[in-house]
ROVO-688701 format. One record per residue: residue number from 1; residue in three letters; x, y, z of N, C-alpha, C in turn. Coordinates in nm, 3 decimals. Atoms other than C-alpha are relative to their C-alpha. Layout:
REM residues N
+------+------+---------+---------+---------+---------+---------+---------+---------+---------+---------+
: resi : resn :      nu :      nv :      nw :     cau :     cav :     caw :      cu :      cv :      cw :
+------+------+---------+---------+---------+---------+---------+---------+---------+---------+---------+
:  NUM :  ALA :       X :       Y :       Z :       X :       Y :       Z :       X :       Y :       Z :
...
+------+------+---------+---------+---------+---------+---------+---------+---------+---------+---------+
END
This chain:
REM residues 72
+------+------+---------+---------+---------+---------+---------+---------+---------+---------+---------+
: resi : resn :      nu :      nv :      nw :     cau :     cav :     caw :      cu :      cv :      cw :
+------+------+---------+---------+---------+---------+---------+---------+---------+---------+---------+
:    1 :  MET :  -0.065 :   0.058 :   0.059 :   8.928 :   5.886 :  10.083 :   0.054 :  -0.172 :   0.015 :
:    2 :  LEU :  -0.021 :   0.113 :  -0.047 :   8.953 :   5.566 :  10.278 :  -0.069 :  -0.134 :  -0.094 :
:    3 :  GLU :   0.085 :   0.070 :   0.087 :   8.659 :   5.440 :  10.050 :   0.111 :  -0.047 :  -0.164 :
:    4 :  GLN :  -0.034 :  -0.028 :   0.131 :   8.911 :   5.479 :   9.750 :   0.168 :  -0.149 :   0.082 :
:    5 :  LYS :  -0.091 :   0.055 :  -0.044 :   9.192 :   5.292 :   9.978 :   0.099 :  -0.130 :  -0.084 :
:    6 :  GLU :  -0.062 :   0.071 :   0.053 :   9.267 :   4.962 :   9.779 :   0.034 :   0.028 :  -0.162 :
:    7 :  GLU :  -0.063 :  -0.043 :   0.159 :   9.254 :   5.127 :   9.450 :   0.115 :   0.142 :   0.013 :
:    8 :  ILE :  -0.115 :  -0.078 :  -0.044 :   9.528 :   5.405 :   9.582 :   0.110 :  -0.118 :   0.042 :
:    9 :  GLU :  -0.107 :   0.050 :  -0.035 :   9.745 :   5.149 :   9.701 :   0.004 :  -0.126 :  -0.134 :
:   10 :  THR :  -0.050 :   0.058 :   0.092 :   9.717 :   4.931 :   9.399 :   0.027 :   0.087 :  -0.100 :
:   11 :  ALA :  -0.094 :  -0.103 :   0.040 :   9.837 :   5.240 :   9.195 :   0.088 :   0.004 :   0.035 :
:   12 :  LEU :  -0.169 :   0.017 :  -0.025 :  10.115 :   5.285 :   9.378 :   0.081 :  -0.160 :  -0.012 :
:   13 :  GLY :  -0.082 :   0.073 :   0.026 :  10.224 :   4.983 :   9.388 :   0.041 :  -0.086 :   0.144 :
:   14 :  TYR :  -0.021 :   0.011 :  -0.142 :  10.225 :   4.935 :   9.787 :  -0.107 :   0.045 :   0.105 :
:   15 :  LYS :   0.085 :  -0.041 :  -0.133 :  10.040 :   4.970 :  10.116 :   0.079 :   0.131 :   0.046 :
:   16 :  LEU :  -0.057 :  -0.078 :  -0.070 :  10.018 :   5.265 :  10.299 :  -0.070 :  -0.025 :   0.162 :
:   17 :  ASN :   0.030 :   0.018 :  -0.144 :   9.948 :   5.324 :  10.674 :  -0.093 :   0.123 :   0.013 :
:   18 :  TRP :   0.112 :  -0.076 :   0.001 :   9.575 :   5.497 :  10.716 :  -0.020 :   0.009 :   0.140 :
:   19 :  GLU :   0.047 :  -0.071 :  -0.093 :   9.441 :   5.681 :  11.006 :  -0.083 :   0.053 :   0.020 :
:   20 :  GLU :   0.118 :  -0.064 :  -0.011 :   9.137 :   5.806 :  11.104 :   0.060 :   0.059 :   0.121 :
:   21 :  LEU :   0.002 :  -0.091 :  -0.111 :   9.150 :   6.110 :  11.333 :  -0.092 :   0.029 :   0.074 :
:   22 :  PRO :   0.071 :  -0.050 :  -0.083 :   8.988 :   6.152 :  11.615 :  -0.156 :   0.073 :  -0.003 :
:   23 :  GLU :   0.129 :  -0.059 :   0.049 :   8.683 :   6.406 :  11.477 :  -0.077 :  -0.112 :  -0.086 :
:   24 :  GLY :   0.047 :   0.098 :   0.110 :   8.613 :   6.136 :  11.198 :  -0.052 :   0.056 :  -0.145 :
:   25 :  THR :   0.026 :  -0.074 :   0.154 :   8.647 :   6.406 :  10.902 :   0.121 :   0.022 :  -0.024 :
:   26 :  ASP :  -0.154 :   0.022 :   0.082 :   8.990 :   6.352 :  10.849 :   0.077 :  -0.114 :   0.016 :
:   27 :  SER :  -0.060 :   0.111 :  -0.004 :   9.241 :   6.094 :  10.774 :   0.149 :   0.020 :  -0.014 :
:   28 :  ARG :  -0.156 :  -0.042 :   0.010 :   9.660 :   6.072 :  10.827 :   0.010 :  -0.116 :  -0.094 :
:   29 :  ILE :  -0.029 :   0.070 :   0.053 :   9.759 :   5.891 :  10.535 :   0.191 :  -0.010 :  -0.018 :
:   30 :  SER :  -0.157 :  -0.030 :  -0.012 :  10.178 :   5.776 :  10.547 :   0.059 :  -0.111 :  -0.048 :
:   31 :  ILE :  -0.079 :   0.112 :   0.042 :  10.438 :   5.567 :  10.446 :   0.132 :   0.024 :   0.079 :
:   32 :  SER :  -0.109 :  -0.058 :  -0.049 :  10.749 :   5.533 :  10.625 :   0.144 :  -0.140 :  -0.047 :
:   33 :  LEU :  -0.114 :   0.089 :   0.050 :  11.130 :   5.383 :  10.513 :   0.015 :  -0.011 :   0.183 :
:   34 :  GLU :  -0.047 :   0.096 :  -0.083 :  11.221 :   5.123 :  10.763 :   0.114 :   0.020 :   0.099 :
:   35 :  ASP :  -0.148 :   0.041 :  -0.070 :  11.552 :   5.074 :  11.013 :   0.068 :   0.093 :  -0.090 :
:   36 :  VAL :  -0.046 :  -0.148 :   0.084 :  11.635 :   5.470 :  10.888 :   0.057 :   0.046 :   0.147 :
:   37 :  ASP :  -0.100 :  -0.057 :  -0.108 :  11.929 :   5.634 :  11.127 :  -0.012 :   0.137 :  -0.065 :
:   38 :  VAL :  -0.011 :  -0.096 :   0.050 :  11.856 :   6.019 :  11.033 :   0.074 :   0.088 :   0.038 :
:   39 :  ALA :  -0.111 :  -0.048 :  -0.031 :  12.128 :   6.138 :  11.223 :   0.164 :  -0.072 :  -0.081 :
:   40 :  ASP :  -0.069 :   0.079 :   0.103 :  12.350 :   5.900 :  10.944 :   0.019 :   0.048 :  -0.095 :
:   41 :  ARG :  -0.046 :  -0.031 :   0.100 :  12.491 :   6.105 :  10.733 :   0.046 :  -0.028 :  -0.121 :
:   42 :  SER :  -0.018 :   0.045 :   0.098 :  12.632 :   5.895 :  10.516 :  -0.126 :  -0.076 :  -0.089 :
:   43 :  ASP :   0.089 :   0.042 :   0.095 :  12.303 :   5.750 :  10.410 :  -0.116 :   0.076 :  -0.022 :
:   44 :  TRP :   0.085 :  -0.094 :   0.025 :  12.091 :   6.034 :  10.361 :  -0.032 :   0.033 :  -0.152 :
:   45 :  LYS :   0.064 :   0.041 :   0.127 :  12.143 :   6.012 :   9.997 :  -0.117 :  -0.091 :  -0.066 :
:   46 :  ARG :   0.079 :   0.151 :  -0.006 :  11.953 :   5.711 :  10.000 :  -0.122 :   0.058 :   0.049 :
:   47 :  GLN :   0.138 :  -0.014 :  -0.026 :  11.684 :   5.844 :  10.197 :  -0.047 :   0.117 :  -0.033 :
:   48 :  HIS :   0.044 :  -0.105 :   0.058 :  11.647 :   6.142 :  10.061 :  -0.083 :  -0.047 :  -0.166 :
:   49 :  GLU :   0.043 :   0.045 :   0.074 :  11.628 :   5.956 :   9.740 :  -0.144 :  -0.047 :  -0.015 :
:   50 :  TRP :   0.094 :   0.077 :  -0.046 :  11.350 :   5.733 :   9.895 :  -0.068 :   0.135 :   0.018 :
:   51 :  LEU :   0.095 :  -0.145 :  -0.074 :  11.192 :   6.071 :  10.006 :  -0.098 :   0.050 :  -0.162 :
:   52 :  ALA :  -0.010 :  -0.094 :   0.131 :  11.210 :   6.236 :   9.668 :  -0.126 :  -0.088 :  -0.100 :
:   53 :  ARG :   0.054 :   0.134 :   0.075 :  11.062 :   5.881 :   9.483 :  -0.144 :   0.020 :   0.050 :
:   54 :  LYS :   0.095 :   0.004 :  -0.072 :  10.753 :   5.854 :   9.743 :  -0.059 :   0.082 :  -0.040 :
:   55 :  LEU :   0.070 :  -0.126 :   0.004 :  10.647 :   6.200 :   9.706 :  -0.030 :   0.018 :  -0.131 :
:   56 :  ASN :   0.060 :  -0.024 :   0.134 :  10.614 :   6.196 :   9.356 :  -0.128 :  -0.106 :  -0.024 :
:   57 :  GLU :   0.141 :   0.163 :   0.011 :  10.416 :   5.836 :   9.348 :  -0.080 :   0.071 :   0.042 :
:   58 :  LEU :   0.146 :  -0.036 :  -0.074 :  10.177 :   5.982 :   9.624 :  -0.067 :   0.149 :  -0.072 :
:   59 :  HIS :   0.053 :  -0.127 :   0.073 :  10.145 :   6.331 :   9.444 :  -0.063 :  -0.081 :  -0.150 :
:   60 :  ARG :   0.057 :   0.035 :   0.147 :  10.081 :   6.130 :   9.089 :  -0.112 :  -0.036 :   0.004 :
:   61 :  VAL :   0.113 :   0.114 :   0.007 :   9.808 :   5.883 :   9.258 :  -0.085 :   0.114 :   0.050 :
:   62 :  LEU :   0.058 :  -0.121 :  -0.120 :   9.674 :   6.164 :   9.563 :  -0.075 :   0.110 :  -0.094 :
:   63 :  SER :   0.036 :  -0.193 :   0.053 :   9.634 :   6.526 :   9.354 :  -0.143 :  -0.058 :  -0.063 :
:   64 :  PRO :   0.109 :  -0.011 :   0.099 :   9.370 :   6.392 :   9.071 :  -0.104 :  -0.030 :   0.158 :
:   65 :  LYS :   0.140 :   0.048 :  -0.052 :   9.163 :   6.199 :   9.396 :  -0.009 :   0.170 :   0.102 :
:   66 :  VAL :   0.014 :  -0.127 :  -0.135 :   9.210 :   6.565 :   9.658 :  -0.103 :   0.098 :  -0.091 :
:   67 :  GLN :   0.068 :  -0.102 :   0.103 :   9.118 :   6.763 :   9.327 :  -0.200 :  -0.010 :  -0.004 :
:   68 :  GLU :   0.151 :   0.036 :   0.005 :   8.757 :   6.553 :   9.325 :  -0.049 :   0.062 :   0.110 :
:   69 :  LEU :   0.102 :  -0.007 :  -0.102 :   8.651 :   6.638 :   9.666 :  -0.015 :   0.097 :   0.017 :
:   70 :  GLU :   0.108 :  -0.136 :   0.007 :   8.386 :   6.897 :   9.736 :   0.071 :   0.041 :   0.157 :
:   71 :  ALA :  -0.008 :  -0.127 :  -0.067 :   8.491 :   7.189 :   9.970 :  -0.144 :  -0.031 :   0.096 :
:   72 :  PRO :   0.123 :   0.005 :  -0.083 :   8.237 :   7.158 :  10.275 :  -0.038 :   0.150 :  -0.027 :
+------+------+---------+---------+---------+---------+---------+---------+---------+---------+---------+
END
């Protein structure tokens, strides 16, 4: 999917963190909410809303890409 990085990030409207794993066959794609204290219960609503929104966006964009991949 790394070759589709620009297309994926354009569809999402934000940059992702791309990390190729040591074996060279897998990658980790992530996004982080900055300046967060997960122990701060008063901020959980905002954190959970952000997480739900990002999961839905990632699923919308990445799901079709994953379905196109050929299993080895």
